[in-house]
C-alpha positions in Angstrom: 0.1 -0.2 0.0 1.5 3.4 -1.0 1.9 6.2 1.3 -1.1 8.7 0.8 -0.7 12.6 1.5 -3.7 14.8 2.4 -3.7 18.6 2.0 -6.2 20.5 3.7 -7.4 24.0 2.8 -9.7 26.1 4.7 -11.2 29.0 2.8 -14.2 31.4 2.9 -14.8 33.8 -0.1 -11.5 33.5 -1.7 -12.2 32.5 -5.4 -9.6 35.0 -6.6 -6.5 33.1 -4.7 -7.7 29.7 -4.5 -7.4 28.2 -8.1 -3.8 28.4 -7.6 -3.7 26.7 -4.4 -5.7 23.8 -6.1 -3.8 23.6 -9.2 -0.5 23.6 -7.3 -1.9 20.0 -5.7 -3.4 18.8 -8.9 0.4 19.5 -10.8 2.2 17.1 -8.1 3.0 13.9 -9.9 2.9 11.8 -6.8 -0.5 10.0 -7.8 -1.1 9.1 -3.8 -2.9 12.4 -2.7 -6.2 14.2 -1.8 -7.0 17.6 -1.3 -9.6 18.3 1.3 -10.9 21.8 1.1 -13.2 23.3 4.0 -15.3 26.1 3.0 -16.9 28.2 5.8 -19.8 29.3 3.7 -18.9 31.3 1.0 -21.0 33.8 -0.6 -18.8 34.7 -3.8 -18.4 32.1 -6.4 -16.2 29.7 -4.7 -18.7 26.9 -4.5 -19.1 27.1 -8.4 -15.2 26.8 -8.4 -15.0 24.0 -5.8 -17.7 21.9 -7.9 -15.9 22.4 -11.2 -12.7 21.7 -10.0 -14.0 18.4 -7.8 -15.6 17.0 -11.4 -11.9 17.7 -12.9 -9.9 16.3 -10.1 -10.9 12.9 -8.4 -8.5 13.5 -5.7 -10.3 16.8 -4.4 -13.2 16.6 -1.8 -14.9 19.7 -0.2 -17.8 20.7 2.3 -19.3 23.9 2.9 -21.0 25.2 6.1 -20.3 27.9 8.6 -17.7 27.4 11.0 -16.3 29.3 14.3 -12.8 29.7 12.7 -9.8 28.5 10.9 -9.2 25.8 13.7 -12.9 24.5 13.8 -12.5 24.3 9.9 -9.2 22.6 9.9 -10.2 19.8 12.4 -13.1 19.3 10.3 -10.6 18.3 7.6 -8.6 16.0 10.2 -11.7 14.0 10.7 -12.0 12.9 6.9 -8.5 12.8 6.1 -7.5 9.5 4.4 -3.9 10.4 4.2 -1.0 8.7 5.9 0.4 12.3 6.5 -1.6 15.4 6.7 -0.7 18.9 5.6 -2.2 22.4 5.8 -1.9 24.8 3.1 -3.8 28.3 3.3 -5.9 29.2 0.2 -3.5 31.8 -0.8 -0.5 29.7 -0.6 0.7 26.8 -3.0 3.1 24.0 -3.2 6.0 23.9 -5.5 6.3 21.0 -8.0 7.4 17.8 -6.9 7.0 18.6 -3.0 5.0 15.8 -2.4 7.5 13.2 -3.7 10.1 14.5 -1.5 7.7 14.6 1.5 6.3 11.0 1.0 9.7 9.8 0.6 11.1 11.4 3.7 8.2 9.6 5.9 8.6 6.4 4.3 12.3 5.8 5.0 12.0 6.5 8.5 9.0 5.1 10.6 9.6 7.2 13.8 9.7 10.5 12.0 6.4 12.3 13.2 7.0 15.6 11.4 8.6 16.5 7.9 9.2 20.1 7.2 10.7 21.8 4.3 11.8 25.7 3.3 9.2 27.9 2.3 9.5 31.0 -0.2 7.8 34.1 1.1 5.9 36.2 -1.6 4.2 39.2 -2.1 1.0 39.9 -4.2 3.2 40.6 -7.1 3.9 36.7 -6.8 7.7 37.8 -6.6 9.6 35.8 -3.7 10.8 38.3 -1.1 12.4 35.8 1.2 13.0 32.2 2.1 12.5 30.5 5.3 14.7 27.8 6.0 13.4 24.8 7.6 15.2 24.1 10.9 14.6 22.3 14.4 17.0 21.4 17.0 14.7 20.7 20.2 11.2 21.3 21.6 13.1 23.6 24.2 14.2 25.9 21.6 10.7 25.7 20.0 9.2 26.7 23.4 11.3 29.8 23.5 10.2 31.2 20.1 10.8 34.9 21.2 14.6 33.8 21.2 15.1 31.1 18.7 12.3 31.1 15.9 13.6 31.7 12.5 17.1 30.9 13.6 17.5 27.6 15.5 13.8 26.5 15.0 11.4 27.5 11.9 8.7 25.1 10.6 6.6 27.0 8.1 3.2 25.9 8.3 2.8 25.4 4.5 6.1 23.4 4.3 5.1 20.9 7.3 3.3 17.8 7.2 2.5 15.5 9.9 1.9 11.8 10.2 -1.7 11.1 10.7 -1.1 8.3 13.6 0.5 10.9 15.4 -2.5 13.7 14.7 -4.8 10.8 16.0 -2.8 10.5 19.2 -2.5 14.1 19.9 -5.7 15.3 18.7 -6.2 18.2 16.4 -6.1 22.1 16.7 -7.0 23.9 19.8 -9.9 25.9 18.7 -9.3 28.6 20.9 -6.3 29.7 18.8 -7.2 31.9 16.0 -3.7 33.0 14.7 -0.9 30.7 15.9 -2.8 27.5 16.2 0.0 25.6 14.0 2.6 26.4 16.8 0.4 25.1 19.5 -0.2 21.8 17.7 3.7 21.4 17.2 4.2 22.1 20.7 1.9 19.3 21.7 3.2 17.1 18.9 6.9 17.2 19.9 6.4 16.6 23.4 5.2 13.1 22.5 6.9 12.5 19.3 10.3 14.3 19.3 11.8 13.3 15.8 11.3 16.0 13.3 12.9 15.7 9.8 13.8 19.1 8.2 14.6 18.9 4.5 16.7 21.9 2.6 14.4 22.1 -0.5 11.3 24.3 -0.7 8.2 22.8 -0.6 5.7 25.6 -0.8 5.4 29.3 -1.2 3.5 31.3 1.1 1.8 35.0 0.6 2.6 37.7 3.2 1.3 41.1 2.0 -1.5 43.5 2.3 -4.6 41.2 2.3 -3.1 38.3 4.2 -3.9 37.4 7.7 0.0 37.0 8.4 0.7 40.5 7.4 -2.3 42.4 8.4 -2.5 40.6 11.9 1.0 40.1 12.5 1.1 41.8 16.0 -2.1 39.5 17.0 -0.4 36.5 15.3 2.7 37.1 17.7 0.7 38.2 20.9 -1.0 34.9 20.7 2.2 32.6 19.9 3.9 34.2 23.1 0.8 33.6 25.3 0.7 29.7 23.9 4.5 29.5 24.6 4.1 31.3 28.0 1.4 28.5 28.9 3.0 25.8 27.7 6.2 26.5 29.9 4.4 27.6 33.2 2.1 24.2 33.0 5.0 21.8 32.7 6.8 22.7 35.7 10.0 21.6 34.0 13.4 21.9 35.7 14.5 24.7 33.0 11.4 26.8 34.3 13.6 29.3 35.8 16.1 29.3 32.8 13.1 30.1 29.9 11.6 32.6 32.5 14.9 34.7 32.3 15.1 34.1 28.8 11.6 35.3 28.3 12.4 38.4 30.5 15.8 39.0 28.8 14.6 38.8 25.0 11.2 39.8 24.8 10.1 41.8 28.1 13.1 44.0 28.7 13.7 45.5 25.1 9.8 45.8 25.4 10.3 48.0 28.7 13.2 49.8 27.2 10.9 50.7 24.1 8.0 51.8 26.4 10.4 54.2 28.7 12.0 55.6 25.7 8.9 56.5 24.0 7.9 58.3 27.4 11.1 60.2 27.6 11.8 61.1 24.3 8.8 63.7 23.7 10.2 65.7 26.7 13.6 66.0 25.2 12.0 68.3 22.4 9.7 70.2 24.5 
């Protein structure tokens, strides 16, 4: 039985971007795949679009109904996913050619690997690559200390990351209270029980970060939620390194924030 990959896309009223995402899955030469598209009750032309694509591509399944947010929509996809490994791709993001072949081979050659992650190109609305986030992972401690290590020692881009299904079955789905950093929260839960993460030095996907995208328009809210999730994690675990993480948090995040607030309070007085 061949290893199957499932891509899940949550969408709502995005008929402009969605075709590129759908076509990127369809263009994968790897034959054992499915694409689940969970629509949140679109009122534009998305439904007609999904009907036509489902008729064209047998690997596509879709449903449309109101949801309580992205995490809720993704969990609906997880419940019906039939793949041996599952990835989440935004409706305005897309996979590069042959990514699925590489991902499947990495899972197949090591049954203990729970997560496979590759590099991710960051693109703008002009579709030009602005930067590339290199996949990297050292250990869960560095993942928890996101304020210190994210983008340096640890970087798991959501569109370029797949998780083994049996791992998700054991750990569970996304926390539906999360609005922006649900992927980060999920990785924290997963790596606690399944520490083996494989990173690959190859681009798997392209991620849109520009005007109109959540990651661009709500970047501050996303970062605040990510920090809140991290803080809850290391406080609740009561690990021996609690003190070390607390000092790191104060040094790398709270202290610069405090200095910035003080500077903003003092500077206006200087010119008065």
